DOFIDO-939650 format. One record per residue: x, y, z of N, C-alpha, C in turn. Coordinates in steps of 0.2 Angstrom, whole numbers, plus 5000, padded with zeros to 4 digits. Layout:
N
XYZXYZXYZ...
END
This chain:
202
479150614989479450554989480250564988480650534992481350544991481650484989482250494985482550434983483250424987483450364988484050354992484650374987485150414989485650424985486150364985486350344979486850294978487550314980487950264984488650284985489050294979489550334980489950354974490350294972490750294967491150234964491650214969491950264973492450244977492150204983491650224986491250194991491050124989490750114983490550054981491150004980491750034978492349984977492549974984492550014989492750004996492349944999491649954998491149905000491349834997491449834991491549774987492249744990492749784991493349754994493249725000492949755005492849735012492349665011491949665007491449605006491849545005492449545003492849485001493049445008492949485014493149455020492749405022492149405020491649345021491549295016492049295011492049245006492649195006492449135004492949085005493649095001493549144996494149154992494449224994494349245000494549305003495349315003495649265004496449265004496649274997496349244992496549254985496349324983495749354985495549424984496049474987496349454993496849504996497449504992497649454989498249454985498149494979497649484975497449524969497349594970497049614975496849684977497549714979497949684983498649714984499049724978498949674974499349674967499149734963498449744962498149794958498249864961498249864968498249934971498949964970499449924969500149954968500249984961499749974957499750004950499150044948498550024949497950054947497350054951497250004956496650004960496650054965496050094966496050144971496050134978495750074980495650054987496250014990496550044995497150004998496949935001497449895000497249825003497149825010497449875014497349875021496649865024496149885020495449875022495249805022495449765017495249695017495749655022496349675022496849645027496549655034496349715036496049725043495449675044494949675039494349635040494549565041495049535037495149465037495549455044495949495046496349485052495849485058495449525058494949535064494449475064494349445058493949385057494249315059494949315058495349255060496049275062496049295068496649325071497249275070497149205071497649155071497949155064497649185059497949185052498149255050498249295055498449365053499149365050499649335052500249335049500249305041499849255040499749225034499449285029498949315031498649365027499149425026499549445031500049495030500549475024500749405024501249375019500949385012500349365012499949365005499949435003499749485007499649555006500349585003500849565007501549595005501749564998501749504997501949474991501549504985500849504986500449534981500649614979500749644984500949714984501649724980502149684982502749694979502749674972502449624970502349604963501949654959501449684962501049734959501449794958501949814963502349864962502849864956503049794955503549784949503149794943502449774943502049784937501949854936501849894941501749964940502349994937502949974939503550004937503649994929503449924927503449914920502949944916502349964919501850004916502150074914502450104919502750164918503350164913503750114913504350104909504150094902503650044901503550024894502850054891502450074895501750094892501650164894502050214894502050284896501450314893501350314886500850354883500150324884500050264882499350234883499050214889499550204894499250184901499550224907500250234907500550264913500250344914500250384909500050454909499350454911498850414908498150414910498050394918498450344920498450324927498650384932499150414930499450464934498950524934498650544928498150594928497550584932497350514933496850494937496950504945497550474947497750474954498150534956498450574952498850624954498750684949498150714948497950764943498350824944498550844950498950904951499650894949499850834950500650824949500950834956500650844961500950854967501350794970501050734969501350674972501950654968501850664961502450654957503050704959502950764961503450804963503750784969503350764974503550734980503950674979503750624975504150564973504850584971504850634966505450654963505950684968505650724973506050754978506350694983505850654985506050594989506650554986506550534980507050494976507650534975507650594973508250634972508650644978508350664984508650674990508850614994508450564994508550514999508650444995508550434989508650374985508250314988508550264990508250204993507750224999507950275003507550295009506850325006506950365001506350394998505850344996506050284993505650234991505350204997505750195002505550155008504950195011505050265012504550305015503850305011503950305004503350295000502950225001503350175002503050105003502650105010502850145015502450135021501950185022502050245020501650305022501050315017500650365018500050365014500150395007500750405005500850424998500650374994500150384989499950334984500450294981500450234983501050194981501050174973500450174971500350164963500650224959500650284962500950344959501650334959501950314965502650304965502950244961502550194960502850134956502850154949502250184946502150194939502650254937502750304942503150364940503850334940504050294945504750264945504950234939504450194936504650164929504650214924504250264924504350324919504950354919505250364925505850404926506450354926506350294925506850244925507250234931506950244937507250234943507450164944507850154948508150084949507550034951507449984947506949934949507249884955507849864955508049824961507949864968508149934968507949974974507249974975506849974970506149984971505849914975506149854972505949794975506149784982506749804983507049794990506649834995506549904993506149944997505449924998505149894993504449874993504449814998504849764998504849715002504849735010505349785011505449805018504849855020504649895016504149945017503449915018503249885012502649855012502549795017503049755018503049705023502949735030503349785032503349825038502549845039502349875034501649905035501149855036501149795032500649745033500749695039501349685040501449645046501349675053501449745053501249785059500549785060500149785055499449785056499249715059499449665055499349595058499549575065500149605067500349585073499949625079499849685077499349725082498749695083498449675078497749635078497849575082498349535080498449465083498549475091498849525092499049535100498449565104498149615101497649655105496949635103496849605097496149585096495649645094495049625095494449675093494449735097494749735103494749795107495149855104495649835099496049885096495749915090495149885088494849905081494649975080494350005085494150075084494750125084495250105087495850155087496250145080496350085078496750065072496350095066495650085066495350105060495350185060495350215065495350295066496050325064496550285067497250315067497750275063497450235058497950195054498450225051498350275047498850315043499350345048499150375054499650405058500050355061499850295062500250235065500750215060500550215053501050205048501650255048501450325049501950375049502450365055502150355060502550345066502950285066502750235062503150175061503650185056503550225051504050245047504650275050504450325055505050365058505450315062505050265066505450225070505850175066505650155060506050105056506650135053506550195050507150235047507650255053507350275059507750295064508150235067507850175066508250115068508850095064508650105057509150095052509750145053509550205054510050255055510550245061510250215067510550205073511050145071510850095068511250035066511850065062511750105057512250135053512750175057512550205062512950255066513350205071513050155073513450105078514050075074513850055068514450025064514950075061
END
């Protein structure tokens, strides 16, 4: 007799997150998951955003707005956790999500070399944003820069998902679920390249 192996905690959290797509409070859940993911929750809000957008394409931009607001506010909370709760909260969180310290080193390099652009890159790409926000607070990096970059970067990330789904519908689902992070990386390059061109033209 064999027993069915239970999914690990991350898989269970993933399934729980996606399950909110079929709940009438799904929009509220999207806000709070986006908020929590920016400081301590391990599952990115993209998975629920995708499910909600595919379920109601006409509301895709609304979902992207909710997700962006939640994520930006959560990023501010993450910064304050790092700034004011270093020992009891921030360090345990960083040890959990970045045990090797590699992401923190990457964050320090990005911020040190690129400043605002480093934060913007972290806001869009697969770098764990919670590590960035909490570590930024610990290092006392500029909160206003974090907020502006979060609005642009997280907004770009979530609105891109919503617009793609609203435009192409279910037929794009297999591609976007398989290549989502690569799409974000490509989008980051295009976004920063666009800003660089504007700066050059002026």
